[in-house]
Residue frames as a rotation matrix with the C-alpha (Angstrom) as fourth column:
MET 1
-0.424 0.764 -0.486 112.70
0.103 0.574 0.813 132.80
0.900 0.294 -0.322 122.87
TRP 2
-0.482 0.119 -0.868 112.53
0.846 0.321 -0.426 133.01
0.228 -0.940 -0.255 126.57
PRO 3
-0.906 0.106 -0.410 111.80
0.070 -0.917 -0.392 136.77
-0.417 -0.384 0.824 126.74
VAL 4
-0.650 0.732 -0.206 108.89
-0.593 -0.319 0.739 136.46
0.475 0.602 0.642 124.30
LEU 5
-0.280 0.521 -0.806 107.45
0.379 0.832 0.406 133.57
0.882 -0.192 -0.430 126.33
LEU 6
-0.668 -0.112 -0.736 107.92
0.737 -0.242 -0.631 135.44
-0.107 -0.964 0.244 129.62
LEU 7
-0.963 0.215 -0.160 106.33
-0.241 -0.956 0.168 138.57
-0.117 0.201 0.973 128.06
SER 8
-0.496 0.798 -0.341 103.36
-0.350 0.176 0.920 136.66
0.794 0.576 0.193 126.81
ILE 9
-0.270 0.358 -0.894 102.70
0.765 0.644 0.027 134.94
0.585 -0.676 -0.448 130.09
VAL 10
-0.792 -0.061 -0.607 102.90
0.478 -0.681 -0.555 138.31
-0.379 -0.730 0.569 131.90
LEU 11
-0.860 0.480 -0.176 100.55
-0.501 -0.727 0.470 139.96
0.098 0.492 0.865 129.46
MET 12
-0.297 0.753 -0.588 97.97
0.122 0.640 0.758 137.07
0.947 0.153 -0.282 129.74
GLY 13
-0.452 0.063 -0.890 98.15
0.875 0.224 -0.429 137.49
0.173 -0.972 -0.156 133.48
ILE 14
-0.918 0.134 -0.374 97.38
-0.036 -0.965 -0.259 141.24
-0.395 -0.224 0.891 133.29
VAL 15
-0.692 0.677 -0.250 94.57
-0.498 -0.197 0.844 140.56
0.523 0.709 0.474 131.03
PHE 16
-0.193 0.578 -0.793 93.01
0.559 0.729 0.395 137.92
0.806 -0.368 -0.464 133.22
VAL 17
-0.608 0.011 -0.794 93.28
0.748 -0.329 -0.577 140.22
-0.268 -0.944 0.192 136.28
LEU 18
-0.934 0.283 -0.219 91.72
-0.326 -0.925 0.196 143.11
-0.147 0.255 0.956 134.28
MET 19
-0.484 0.775 -0.407 88.87
-0.275 0.307 0.911 140.97
0.831 0.552 0.064 133.05
SER 20
-0.120 0.391 -0.912 88.15
0.694 0.690 0.205 139.73
0.709 -0.609 -0.354 136.68
ILE 21
-0.932 -0.268 0.244 88.19
0.043 -0.751 -0.659 142.99
0.360 -0.604 0.711 138.49
ARG 22
-0.225 0.904 0.364 84.38
-0.796 -0.386 0.467 143.17
0.562 -0.184 0.806 138.68
ILE 23
0.486 0.395 -0.780 84.21
0.079 0.869 0.489 139.65
0.870 -0.300 0.391 139.96
LEU 24
-0.370 -0.691 -0.621 87.00
0.715 0.215 -0.665 140.21
0.593 -0.690 0.415 142.60
LEU 25
-0.950 -0.124 0.286 85.61
-0.044 -0.855 -0.516 143.57
0.309 -0.503 0.807 143.85
LYS 26
-0.200 0.965 0.169 81.87
-0.775 -0.262 0.575 142.68
0.600 -0.016 0.800 143.99
LYS 27
-0.669 -0.047 0.741 80.59
-0.575 0.665 -0.476 140.61
-0.471 -0.745 -0.473 146.72
ASN 28
0.084 0.550 0.831 79.15
0.136 0.820 -0.556 137.32
-0.987 0.160 -0.006 145.35
GLY 29
0.153 -0.044 -0.987 80.49
-0.828 -0.552 -0.104 138.54
-0.540 0.833 -0.121 141.98
LYS 30
0.035 -0.131 0.991 80.30
0.397 0.912 0.106 136.09
-0.917 0.389 0.084 139.02
PHE 31
-0.920 -0.369 0.135 80.84
0.208 -0.165 0.964 136.16
-0.333 0.915 0.229 135.33
PRO 32
-0.212 0.909 -0.360 77.79
-0.730 -0.392 -0.560 137.62
-0.650 0.144 0.746 133.41
ASN 33
-0.254 0.225 0.941 75.80
0.359 0.925 -0.124 135.11
-0.898 0.306 -0.316 131.57
SER 34
-0.434 -0.095 -0.896 76.10
-0.594 -0.717 0.364 135.85
-0.677 0.690 0.255 127.92
HIS 35
-0.910 0.142 0.389 74.22
0.334 0.806 0.489 132.91
-0.244 0.575 -0.781 126.68
ILE 36
-0.611 0.780 0.133 70.75
-0.310 -0.390 0.867 133.45
0.728 0.489 0.480 124.87
GLY 37
-0.008 0.669 -0.743 69.15
0.534 0.631 0.563 131.26
0.846 -0.392 -0.362 127.44
GLY 38
-0.291 -0.093 -0.952 70.10
0.943 -0.195 -0.270 133.61
-0.161 -0.976 0.145 130.30
ASN 39
-0.990 0.044 0.136 68.68
-0.017 -0.981 0.194 136.70
0.142 0.190 0.972 128.56
LYS 40
-0.531 0.840 -0.113 65.29
0.452 0.168 -0.876 137.48
-0.717 -0.516 -0.469 130.00
ALA 41
-0.152 0.505 -0.849 64.35
-0.620 -0.718 -0.316 139.94
-0.770 0.478 0.423 127.22
LEU 42
-0.628 -0.045 -0.777 64.87
-0.731 0.376 0.570 137.34
0.266 0.926 -0.269 124.49
ASN 43
-0.943 0.300 -0.143 63.13
0.327 0.913 -0.245 134.60
0.057 -0.278 -0.959 126.55
ASP 44
-0.360 0.856 -0.372 60.10
0.058 -0.377 -0.924 136.90
-0.931 -0.354 0.086 127.00
LYS 45
-0.020 0.306 -0.952 59.90
-0.910 -0.400 -0.110 137.08
-0.414 0.864 0.286 123.22
GLY 46
0.809 0.458 0.368 60.08
-0.343 0.877 -0.337 133.37
-0.477 0.147 0.867 122.90
ILE 47
0.636 -0.676 -0.372 63.66
-0.385 0.140 -0.912 133.14
0.668 0.724 -0.172 121.63
TYR 48
0.839 -0.302 0.452 65.75
-0.284 0.466 0.838 130.44
-0.464 -0.832 0.305 123.25
CYS 49
-0.299 -0.944 -0.142 69.11
-0.748 0.139 0.649 128.77
-0.593 0.300 -0.747 122.46
ALA 50
-0.218 0.143 -0.965 69.23
-0.893 0.369 0.256 126.26
0.393 0.918 0.048 119.77
THR 51
-0.898 -0.203 -0.390 69.27
-0.047 0.926 -0.374 123.35
0.437 -0.317 -0.842 122.03
THR 52
-0.692 0.722 -0.016 66.14
-0.067 -0.086 -0.994 124.44
-0.719 -0.687 0.108 123.93
GLN 53
0.012 0.726 -0.688 64.28
-0.890 -0.305 -0.338 125.20
-0.455 0.616 0.643 120.63
ASP 54
-0.569 -0.210 -0.795 65.35
-0.582 0.786 0.209 121.72
0.581 0.582 -0.569 119.33
LYS 55
-0.981 0.145 -0.127 63.93
0.192 0.696 -0.691 120.04
-0.012 -0.703 -0.711 122.49
LEU 56
-0.367 0.899 -0.237 60.65
-0.362 -0.373 -0.854 122.05
-0.857 -0.228 0.462 122.18
ALA 57
-0.143 0.342 -0.929 60.34
-0.986 0.028 0.163 121.18
0.081 0.939 0.333 118.45
ARG 58
-0.807 -0.189 -0.560 60.91
-0.223 0.975 -0.007 117.38
0.547 0.119 -0.828 119.32
LYS 59
-0.857 0.514 0.037 58.48
0.148 0.314 -0.938 117.49
-0.493 -0.798 -0.346 122.09
GLU 60
-0.191 0.835 -0.516 55.90
-0.644 -0.503 -0.576 119.05
-0.740 0.222 0.634 119.84
ALA 61
-0.262 -0.042 -0.964 56.55
-0.907 0.351 0.231 116.66
0.329 0.935 -0.130 116.98
PHE 62
-0.829 -0.080 -0.553 56.16
0.004 0.989 -0.149 113.55
0.559 -0.125 -0.820 119.17
LYS 63
-0.669 0.701 0.245 52.78
-0.520 -0.206 -0.829 114.53
-0.531 -0.682 0.502 120.55
ILE 64
-0.475 0.471 -0.744 51.07
-0.570 0.479 0.667 111.47
0.670 0.741 0.041 118.89
LYS 65
0.294 0.722 0.627 48.14
-0.947 0.307 0.092 109.68
-0.126 -0.621 0.774 120.57
PRO 66
-0.709 -0.548 0.444 48.97
-0.556 0.822 0.126 106.12
-0.434 -0.158 -0.887 121.56
LEU 67
-0.480 0.529 -0.700 47.33
-0.597 0.387 0.702 103.45
0.643 0.755 0.130 119.64
LYS 68
-0.131 0.424 0.896 44.51
-0.910 0.307 -0.278 101.80
-0.393 -0.852 0.346 121.78
LEU 69
-0.699 -0.230 -0.677 44.52
-0.459 0.870 0.179 98.02
0.548 0.436 -0.714 121.66
ASP 70
-0.852 0.369 0.372 41.50
-0.292 0.256 -0.922 97.55
-0.436 -0.893 -0.110 123.82
GLY 71
-0.525 0.603 0.600 39.14
0.695 0.711 -0.106 96.39
-0.491 0.361 -0.793 121.03
GLU 72
0.146 0.577 -0.803 38.05
0.016 -0.813 -0.581 99.72
-0.989 0.072 -0.128 119.87
PHE 73
0.185 -0.160 -0.970 39.81
-0.933 -0.337 -0.122 99.48
-0.308 0.928 -0.211 116.52
GLU 74
-0.206 -0.202 0.957 39.64
-0.038 0.979 0.198 95.57
-0.978 0.004 -0.210 116.02
SER 75
-0.655 -0.063 -0.753 39.98
-0.753 -0.034 0.657 94.32
-0.066 0.997 -0.025 112.54
ASN 76
0.345 0.902 0.259 37.34
-0.767 0.430 -0.477 92.09
-0.542 -0.034 0.840 111.08
THR 77
0.488 -0.272 -0.829 39.78
-0.653 0.516 -0.554 90.11
0.579 0.812 0.074 108.94
THR 78
0.983 -0.144 0.111 41.55
0.042 0.774 0.631 86.89
-0.177 -0.616 0.768 110.01
SER 79
0.531 -0.840 0.108 44.88
0.559 0.252 -0.790 87.77
0.637 0.480 0.604 108.47
CYS 80
0.041 -0.561 0.827 45.94
-0.443 -0.752 -0.488 90.08
0.896 -0.346 -0.279 111.32
């Protein structure tokens, strides 16, 4: 069991180092943004991540004018 565990740890370490070569060698290197929100071409087409699209839809749905209670819509009945 120990040889398998040790081999898997070593292989995971090698994979981690190979994946981070670009980041380690490049000045101010960082992982590329693979999210839809970070893709400028999709944003130019109006395509955003699901969370952003949900926020935009909610903002659009709640564009309701507030009820004016300054006498403009007064009722002539005594029951209200």
